[in-house]
Backbone as JSON Lines, residues from 0, in Angstrom:
{"i":0,"aa":"T","n":[-30.83,28.99,-18.52],"ca":[-31.84,28.22,-17.84],"c":[-31.25,27.63,-16.55]}
{"i":1,"aa":"M","n":[-31.97,27.84,-15.46],"ca":[-31.52,27.33,-14.16],"c":[-31.63,25.8,-14.15]}
{"i":2,"aa":"K","n":[-30.58,25.15,-13.66],"ca":[-30.58,23.71,-13.51],"c":[-30.28,23.38,-12.05]}
{"i":3,"aa":"Y","n":[-30.68,22.19,-11.62],"ca":[-30.63,21.79,-10.22],"c":[-29.71,20.59,-10.06]}
{"i":4,"aa":"Y","n":[-28.93,20.59,-8.96],"ca":[-27.89,19.58,-8.78],"c":[-27.78,19.15,-7.32]}
{"i":5,"aa":"I","n":[-27.25,17.96,-7.12],"ca":[-26.69,17.55,-5.84],"c":[-25.21,17.29,-6.12]}
{"i":6,"aa":"G","n":[-24.39,17.56,-5.14],"ca":[-22.96,17.39,-5.33],"c":[-22.25,17.11,-4.02]}
{"i":7,"aa":"E","n":[-20.93,16.99,-4.1],"ca":[-20.11,16.69,-2.93],"c":[-18.99,17.71,-2.79]}
{"i":8,"aa":"I","n":[-18.74,18.08,-1.55],"ca":[-17.53,18.81,-1.19],"c":[-16.68,17.81,-0.42]}
{"i":9,"aa":"E","n":[-15.49,17.55,-0.93],"ca":[-14.59,16.58,-0.3],"c":[-13.58,17.31,0.56]}
{"i":10,"aa":"T","n":[-13.54,16.97,1.86],"ca":[-12.62,17.59,2.8],"c":[-11.61,16.55,3.25]}
{"i":11,"aa":"Y","n":[-10.35,16.92,3.19],"ca":[-9.25,16.03,3.58],"c":[-8.59,16.59,4.84]}
{"i":12,"aa":"I","n":[-8.55,15.75,5.88],"ca":[-7.87,16.09,7.13],"c":[-6.86,14.98,7.34]}
{"i":13,"aa":"G","n":[-5.6,15.3,7.13],"ca":[-4.58,14.25,7.14],"c":[-4.86,13.28,6.01]}
{"i":14,"aa":"E","n":[-4.95,12.0,6.34],"ca":[-5.23,11.0,5.32],"c":[-6.71,10.62,5.27]}
{"i":15,"aa":"S","n":[-7.53,11.3,6.07],"ca":[-8.96,11.02,6.09],"c":[-9.7,11.95,5.14]}
{"i":16,"aa":"M","n":[-10.76,11.43,4.5],"ca":[-11.59,12.24,3.62],"c":[-13.03,12.17,4.09]}
{"i":17,"aa":"I","n":[-13.66,13.33,4.2],"ca":[-15.06,13.44,4.57],"c":[-15.79,14.08,3.39]}
{"i":18,"aa":"S","n":[-16.86,13.46,2.95],"ca":[-17.64,13.97,1.84],"c":[-18.93,14.59,2.39]}
{"i":19,"aa":"T","n":[-19.18,15.85,2.05],"ca":[-20.39,16.54,2.48],"c":[-21.27,16.76,1.26]}
{"i":20,"aa":"M","n":[-22.5,16.26,1.34],"ca":[-23.45,16.43,0.24],"c":[-24.07,17.82,0.31]}
{"i":21,"aa":"V","n":[-24.2,18.45,-0.84],"ca":[-24.82,19.77,-0.95],"c":[-25.78,19.76,-2.13]}
{"i":22,"aa":"K","n":[-26.73,20.67,-2.09],"ca":[-27.56,20.88,-3.27],"c":[-27.34,22.31,-3.72]}
{"i":23,"aa":"F","n":[-27.41,22.5,-5.02],"ca":[-27.22,23.84,-5.56],"c":[-27.95,23.96,-6.88]}
{"i":24,"aa":"K","n":[-28.25,25.2,-7.24],"ca":[-28.87,25.48,-8.53],"c":[-28.06,26.58,-9.2]}
{"i":25,"aa":"T","n":[-27.91,26.45,-10.49],"ca":[-27.1,27.41,-11.22],"c":[-27.45,27.37,-12.7]}
{"i":26,"aa":"D","n":[-27.12,28.44,-13.38],"ca":[-27.26,28.45,-14.83],"c":[-25.9,28.49,-15.51]}
{"i":27,"aa":"I","n":[-24.83,28.33,-14.69],"ca":[-23.48,28.25,-15.25],"c":[-22.99,26.8,-15.16]}
{"i":28,"aa":"D","n":[-21.79,26.56,-15.61],"ca":[-21.18,25.22,-15.56],"c":[-21.18,24.72,-14.11]}
{"i":29,"aa":"P","n":[-21.79,23.56,-13.84],"ca":[-21.85,23.05,-12.46],"c":[-20.47,22.77,-11.87]}
{"i":30,"aa":"D","n":[-19.49,22.43,-12.69],"ca":[-18.13,22.23,-12.18],"c":[-17.58,23.53,-11.6]}
{"i":31,"aa":"L","n":[-17.79,24.64,-12.3],"ca":[-17.33,25.94,-11.81],"c":[-18.04,26.34,-10.53]}
{"i":32,"aa":"Y","n":[-19.34,26.13,-10.49],"ca":[-20.12,26.52,-9.32],"c":[-19.71,25.69,-8.1]}
{"i":33,"aa":"L","n":[-19.6,24.37,-8.27],"ca":[-19.22,23.51,-7.15],"c":[-17.8,23.82,-6.68]}
{"i":34,"aa":"D","n":[-16.92,24.16,-7.6],"ca":[-15.56,24.56,-7.23],"c":[-15.59,25.84,-6.39]}
{"i":35,"aa":"A","n":[-16.47,26.77,-6.74],"ca":[-16.61,28.01,-5.95],"c":[-17.12,27.7,-4.55]}
{"i":36,"aa":"L","n":[-18.04,26.75,-4.43],"ca":[-18.51,26.35,-3.1],"c":[-17.36,25.77,-2.28]}
{"i":37,"aa":"A","n":[-16.56,24.93,-2.9],"ca":[-15.42,24.31,-2.2],"c":[-14.39,25.35,-1.77]}
{"i":38,"aa":"S","n":[-14.24,26.41,-2.57],"ca":[-13.19,27.4,-2.31],"c":[-13.39,28.17,-1.02]}
{"i":39,"aa":"D","n":[-14.63,28.28,-0.55],"ca":[-14.83,28.97,0.72],"c":[-15.69,28.15,1.68]}
{"i":40,"aa":"F","n":[-15.66,26.84,1.51],"ca":[-16.44,25.94,2.34],"c":[-16.06,26.03,3.81]}
{"i":41,"aa":"W","n":[-14.78,26.2,4.09],"ca":[-14.29,26.28,5.47],"c":[-13.76,27.67,5.8]}
{"i":42,"aa":"G","n":[-14.17,28.68,5.08],"ca":[-13.7,30.04,5.33],"c":[-12.73,30.48,4.26]}
{"i":43,"aa":"E","n":[-11.78,31.28,4.64],"ca":[-10.8,31.83,3.71],"c":[-9.75,30.76,3.36]}
{"i":44,"aa":"A","n":[-9.54,30.55,2.07],"ca":[-8.6,29.52,1.64],"c":[-7.52,30.1,0.75]}
{"i":45,"aa":"N","n":[-6.4,29.4,0.69],"ca":[-5.35,29.73,-0.27],"c":[-5.71,29.08,-1.6]}
{"i":46,"aa":"K","n":[-5.63,29.85,-2.67],"ca":[-5.95,29.33,-4.0],"c":[-4.86,28.35,-4.42]}
{"i":47,"aa":"P","n":[-5.24,27.16,-4.8],"ca":[-4.24,26.17,-5.22],"c":[-3.67,26.5,-6.59]}
{"i":48,"aa":"E","n":[-2.42,26.2,-6.78],"ca":[-1.79,26.41,-8.08],"c":[-2.25,25.36,-9.08]}
{"i":49,"aa":"D","n":[-2.51,24.15,-8.59],"ca":[-2.89,23.07,-9.5],"c":[-4.39,23.01,-9.75]}
{"i":50,"aa":"G","n":[-5.17,23.84,-9.03],"ca":[-6.61,23.88,-9.24],"c":[-7.38,22.72,-8.65]}
{"i":51,"aa":"E","n":[-6.74,21.9,-7.84],"ca":[-7.42,20.72,-7.3],"c":[-8.06,20.96,-5.94]}
{"i":52,"aa":"L","n":[-7.26,21.23,-4.93],"ca":[-7.75,21.37,-3.56],"c":[-7.43,22.76,-3.02]}
{"i":53,"aa":"Y","n":[-8.32,23.26,-2.16],"ca":[-8.1,24.54,-1.5],"c":[-7.54,24.29,-0.11]}
{"i":54,"aa":"D","n":[-6.52,25.06,0.26],"ca":[-5.82,24.88,1.53],"c":[-6.41,25.81,2.58]}
{"i":55,"aa":"F","n":[-6.96,25.21,3.63],"ca":[-7.54,25.96,4.75],"c":[-6.66,25.86,5.99]}
{"i":56,"aa":"G","n":[-5.4,25.5,5.82],"ca":[-4.48,25.41,6.96],"c":[-4.48,24.01,7.56]}
{"i":57,"aa":"D","n":[-5.51,23.68,8.33],"ca":[-5.56,22.37,8.99],"c":[-6.29,21.32,8.16]}
{"i":58,"aa":"K","n":[-6.86,21.74,7.02],"ca":[-7.57,20.8,6.15],"c":[-7.56,21.33,4.72]}
{"i":59,"aa":"M","n":[-7.9,20.47,3.8],"ca":[-7.99,20.86,2.39],"c":[-9.35,20.4,1.87]}
{"i":60,"aa":"A","n":[-9.89,21.12,0.91],"ca":[-11.2,20.76,0.36],"c":[-11.22,21.0,-1.14]}
{"i":61,"aa":"G","n":[-12.07,20.25,-1.79],"ca":[-12.26,20.4,-3.23],"c":[-13.63,19.9,-3.63]}
{"i":62,"aa":"S","n":[-13.98,20.19,-4.85],"ca":[-15.27,19.75,-5.36],"c":[-15.19,18.28,-5.75]}
{"i":63,"aa":"G","n":[-16.29,17.59,-5.55],"ca":[-16.37,16.18,-5.9],"c":[-17.32,15.99,-7.07]}
{"i":64,"aa":"N","n":[-17.99,14.89,-7.07],"ca":[-18.94,14.57,-8.12],"c":[-20.22,15.36,-7.93]}
{"i":65,"aa":"W","n":[-20.96,15.52,-9.01],"ca":[-22.28,16.15,-8.95],"c":[-23.2,15.4,-9.9]}
{"i":66,"aa":"Q","n":[-24.49,15.6,-9.67],"ca":[-25.51,14.96,-10.51],"c":[-26.67,15.92,-10.68]}
{"i":67,"aa":"Q","n":[-27.14,16.07,-11.89],"ca":[-28.3,16.92,-12.14],"c":[-29.57,16.2,-11.7]}
{"i":68,"aa":"V","n":[-30.49,16.94,-11.08],"ca":[-31.79,16.39,-10.65],"c":[-32.89,17.32,-11.16]}
{"i":69,"aa":"D","n":[-34.12,16.81,-11.16],"ca":[-35.23,17.68,-11.56],"c":[-35.63,18.56,-10.38]}
{"i":70,"aa":"V","n":[-36.37,19.62,-10.67],"ca":[-36.74,20.59,-9.65],"c":[-37.58,19.95,-8.54]}
{"i":71,"aa":"K","n":[-38.42,19.01,-8.86],"ca":[-39.25,18.34,-7.85],"c":[-38.37,17.6,-6.84]}
{"i":72,"aa":"T","n":[-37.4,16.86,-7.34],"ca":[-36.47,16.15,-6.46],"c":[-35.66,17.15,-5.64]}
{"i":73,"aa":"Y","n":[-35.15,18.18,-6.28],"ca":[-34.36,19.21,-5.61],"c":[-35.13,19.8,-4.43]}
{"i":74,"aa":"N","n":[-36.38,20.13,-4.65],"ca":[-37.19,20.75,-3.6],"c":[-37.5,19.8,-2.45]}
{"i":75,"aa":"K","n":[-37.48,18.51,-2.69],"ca":[-37.73,17.53,-1.63],"c":[-36.51,17.27,-0.77]}
{"i":76,"aa":"L","n":[-35.35,17.65,-1.22],"ca":[-34.1,17.4,-0.48],"c":[-33.91,18.47,0.58]}
{"i":77,"aa":"T","n":[-34.65,18.35,1.66],"ca":[-34.59,19.37,2.7],"c":[-33.49,19.11,3.73]}
{"i":78,"aa":"I","n":[-32.94,17.9,3.77],"ca":[-31.9,17.62,4.76],"c":[-30.52,18.04,4.27]}
{"i":79,"aa":"I","n":[-30.41,18.36,3.01],"ca":[-29.13,18.8,2.45],"c":[-29.16,20.32,2.4]}
{"i":80,"aa":"N","n":[-28.19,20.95,3.04],"ca":[-28.14,22.4,3.04],"c":[-27.62,22.93,1.72]}
{"i":81,"aa":"Q","n":[-28.28,23.95,1.22],"ca":[-27.76,24.6,0.03],"c":[-26.72,25.61,0.46]}
{"i":82,"aa":"L","n":[-25.6,25.59,-0.19],"ca":[-24.56,26.56,0.06],"c":[-24.58,27.57,-1.07]}
{"i":83,"aa":"I","n":[-24.18,28.76,-0.78],"ca":[-24.16,29.8,-1.79],"c":[-22.71,30.15,-2.03]}
{"i":84,"aa":"A","n":[-22.35,30.29,-3.28],"ca":[-20.97,30.59,-3.64],"c":[-20.64,32.06,-3.35]}
{"i":85,"aa":"G","n":[-21.21,32.59,-2.29],"ca":[-20.97,33.96,-1.9],"c":[-21.31,34.9,-3.03]}
{"i":86,"aa":"D","n":[-20.57,35.97,-3.14],"ca":[-20.79,36.91,-4.23],"c":[-19.91,36.59,-5.41]}
{"i":87,"aa":"K","n":[-19.25,35.46,-5.4],"ca":[-18.31,35.14,-6.46],"c":[-18.98,35.11,-7.83]}
{"i":88,"aa":"V","n":[-20.16,34.53,-7.89],"ca":[-20.86,34.47,-9.16],"c":[-21.28,35.88,-9.58]}
{"i":89,"aa":"G","n":[-21.84,36.62,-8.63],"ca":[-22.32,37.96,-8.93],"c":[-21.21,38.94,-9.29]}
{"i":90,"aa":"R","n":[-20.04,38.75,-8.74],"ca":[-18.92,39.65,-9.02],"c":[-18.08,39.17,-10.19]}
{"i":91,"aa":"G","n":[-18.54,38.14,-10.86],"ca":[-17.83,37.69,-12.04],"c":[-16.54,36.95,-11.76]}
{"i":92,"aa":"K","n":[-16.39,36.39,-10.57],"ca":[-15.16,35.68,-10.25],"c":[-15.13,34.29,-10.85]}
{"i":93,"aa":"L","n":[-16.26,33.82,-11.36],"ca":[-16.28,32.48,-11.96],"c":[-16.08,32.59,-13.44]}
């Protein structure tokens, strides 16, 4: 069953952290899906050994908190861009 979420991608540049809100829908574990979004949020990243942050060279990013919302709320959130975890879900990388 498809479920609807809002979540955060946390980007670290030096000692500064910027949180970007995203909306997403998935029928898999939202932690896995949000992590997949973080893994290519800024392009090609090095996979972290500790599973926490992805290294994009000049910055690092990782998944933050998420919250499930109903479909009506999800559809009203037009200012938040939905990101797609690329083909990672479709190719079984999650």
